N, C-alpha and C positions, 0 to 999 in steps of 0.2 A: 925663367922656368914657367912653362905653361902646364897647368894642372887641369886636365880635361874632365875630371869628375870630383865630387866631394870625397869619394873614397881615396882617390889619389892624393888629394890635399891632406886627408887624415894620415895616410901612410907617410907622407913627407913630414908632417908635424912630429909624429912619434920617432921617425928616423933621426930628425934633427935633435930631438930631445935626447935620445940615447947617445948620440955622438957629441952632445954638448956643443953644437955648432950654431953660434949666434947668427951668422949670416944666413944659413939655411933656414933657421927658425923664423927669422924676420921676413924671409921671402915667402913664407906660407901665409903670413898675415895680410889682410886687406890694407891698402894704403888709405886709411881712413882714421881721422882723429877720434872717432867714436868707438874704436875697437875696445874690447873689455876682456880682462883676464882676472880670474880669482883662483889663486893657488890654494891647495888644501889648508884650511885654517888661516888663510891670509885675508888681506884687505881687498876691496875692489880697486882695480887699477884701470884707469881710462886713458886712452891716447897712446900714440906711438912711443913717446919718450918713456912714460911710466912702464909700459909693457916691455920695451927693450931693456930697460934697467933691471927689471925683475928677472928676466932670462939671463942677463949678464951675471947677476949675483948667483943664480942657481947653477950656472955653468962654470963658475970660478974654480971649483975643485977638479974640473975635467969630467970626462965621461965616467959616470958611476951608477947609472940607473938603467934597468932593463924593464920593458913593459910587455905584459901579455894582456891583450884586450879580450874581454869576455862579454857575452850576451849583448853584442852591438845591435842597437835598434836605430833604424834610420827612417825619418819622415822627410821625404824629398819632394820638392816642387821644382818648377822651372828655374827659379832664381835663388832659392834658399833651401838649405838642407840642414836638418837638425839631427845630430848623432848623440845618442845616450848610451853609455857603456860603463862597464866595470874595468878599472885598471888594476891589474895585479902587478905591483912594483917590487922588484928586488933591487937592493942596494948592494954594490960590490962590498964584500967583507961581512955581510950580514946573512944569517941563515933564514930568518923569518921574512916572508913577503908581507908587504903592506897593501891594503886595499883602499881604493878610492872609487867614488862614483863620479863620472864626468859627463858633462854636456858640452859638445862642441858644435858651434853654429858656423856654417859656411855660406858664402854668398858668391854668386856668379858675377864676375867683373869682366871688363874688356880684356883682362890678362888671364882669364880662367878662374877657377874656383879658388877662393881665399878664405881664411879663417876670420870671422868677425868676433866670436866669443869663445873663450875656453873657461869653463867653471868646473873645478874639481873639489869634491868634499871628501874628507877622510871618513872611513867607516870605522865603527868600534872594533877593537882588537878581536872580539869574539864573533864578529860577523863573517859570514862565508859568502863569497861570490860564486855564482853558478859556474860549473865547469863545461857548460854547453858550448858548442862551436858558435862562432859569430853568426848572427842572423841579420837579415835586412827586411824591413817593412816598407811597402810602397803604397 
């Protein structure tokens, strides 16, 4: 799969997340032992094996999360793109949405844009994410 922009890579990441598709998820990540993932409230995971196992565990129940991305901010360069955004997460069977603040870093590889870092932090239950449409900064 060739991802020709960091925005395409981000769309593929959240699509794989919602589908709980481990193969699709790992195809978004850079083939680099220095990849880094921090799930909300979780430990720092470094390397392909640790990142893959974390997604395998998250996807074990099957597809159960939906994402709405809010206030997306992108700082893009020729080889690196940093996306900062709010994730409004709904879990199947729950009425209340959960909010997280995420930073996703993408790198341009010979195979196209790939994720290098995903770091999501939970927001307090009383925090409100903006309802503004996604935006891009250049």
